[in-house]
C-alpha positions, -999 to 999 in steps of 0.1 A, spaced: 670 733 384 669 700 367 648 691 336 644 654 351 614 640 368 615 608 387 580 588 386 576 556 404 583 527 388 554 508 390 534 540 371 524 526 337 533 547 309 521 547 277 536 528 247 562 544 222 560 540 185 589 516 181 577 495 211 543 490 193 559 482 158 582 455 178 548 439 190 532 437 159 559 420 146 560 394 175 537 364 177 507 372 200 507 344 229 477 322 230 448 319 205 433 353 186 398 354 180 401 343 144 420 310 152 395 305 182 369 301 158 386 284 136 395 258 165 356 258 170 344 252 138 370 223 128 362 205 162 323 210 153 327 194 121 347 168 134 321 155 161 295 158 134 315 134 108 323 112 140 282 109 147 274 102 110 303 75 106 290 57 139 254 63 129 260 44 95 283 19 108 251 11 135 231 7 106 244 -13 83 262 -34 112 232 -57 115 233 -63 76 270 -73 83 263 -96 112 233 -114 100 212 -100 125 179 -74 124 180 -58 88 188 -90 72 172 -117 63 167 -141 91 153 -176 86 126 -189 109 116 -224 100 91 -247 87 58 -246 104 68 -278 130 94 -260 138 76 -228 151 53 -253 169 82 -271 186 94 -239 197 65 -225 210 47 -258 224 25 -243 251 11 -220 227 -19 -230 204 4 -219 172 -17 -243 146 -48 -219 160 -33 -194 140 -21 -176 174 11 -154 172 46 -167 177 77 -143 187 110 -143 175 131 -118 192 161 -120 166 136 -112 139 114 -86 163 88 -105 145 54 -123 152 49 -148 126 13 -164 125 -3 -191 104 -30 -171 82 -54 -199 78 -52 -223 103 -71 -249 80 -40 -256 62 -10 -265 83 18 -256 62 37 -226 51 31 -226 11 63 -220 -13 68 -186 -25 78 -150 -19 59 -121 -9 73 -87 -8 45 -69 4 46 -87 37 10 -100 31 13 -136 33 -19 -147 23 -5 -167 -5 24 -184 17 -1 -189 44 21 -171 67 24 -134 80 55 -118 97 48 -88 118 69 -63 131 66 -60 169 64 -24 169 29 -6 175 27 22 152 17 45 177 50 54 200 67 20 191 57 0 224 56 -41 219 21 -52 214 14 -86 234 -4 -114 220 -34 -124 244 -44 -160 246 -77 -152 259 -89 -135 224 -62 -143 199 -58 -104 195 -24 -86 202 -26 -58 223 -3 -25 230 2 -21 267 12 13 266 -20 30 250 -42 3 243 -45 2 205 -58 -35 195 -51 -58 165 -68 -88 158 -44 -117 156 -27 -110 121 -22 -71 131 -52 -55 115 -58 -25 137 -97 -22 151 -109 11 142 -125 34 168 -113 51 201 -120 25 222 -94 4 201 -64 26 210 -46 57 192 -24 37 165 -30 50 131 -28 21 111 -22 -20 112 8 -32 125 36 -32 100 49 -61 81 82 -79 69 87 -95 34 89 -130 32 101 -162 16 92 -196 20 113 -222 2 104 -256 -15 106 -276 19 81 -249 37 111 -231 53 103 -195 63 127 -166 58 118 -132 69 135 -104 53 135 -79 81 154 -50 55 122 -47 41 89 -31 59 55 -23 45 33 -5 63 4 -17 78 -31 -10 64 -57 17 78 -81 2 108 -108 -19 101 -138 -16 122 -153 -40 141 -178 -65 122 -164 -56 88 -145 -78 67 -112 -80 74 -110 -78 107 -109 -112 127 -132 -106 158 -119 -115 193 -126 -148 209 -138 -134 240 -152 -97 244 -122 -90 269 -86 -93 266 -56 -88 288 -49 -54 292 
């Protein structure tokens, strides 16, 4: 009787020691687990660096281009009046400048000019002009000046500020935690105003209606 056994060709057989050794010496096709982890980690770091680079460029680009984030020249008071001829600018009504994202307001309407000087705090009293950041300190909506009462009113959640951006204290005047933020400003010897949109000072705490520091509304009702 023969010692040979015939097995079907499709039946798998165990690998010999020699076959296993030869497989170890050959490069395995595809990615190993270690290689996959390295590729995934490298891809993640690459994407993170790309986002950081894009964010940095986006942050400094306005300064390079002379847009928001850089000093922006507005002009003298007469220029502001001419550009906003339908508004009572000479009475202290806010004028909006989209490029600077700022409201420009005459502090004391009795003095019909901007006074030369520099104010890094953004208060602007000494220069007779204030530039307010258009964003509401609550959630970033844009307050609108109301010609009826000369106040700034946020249409999103009802925060109300006097014409110089001081927040009225109390639940009835909205949830903003502080007054509107201010830009650093300079006025040259010719009375030309420049707003430095790269330097913002946080607005002061709210002031109760009837207390010094808050200009009362011209009418009991507003625009919202």
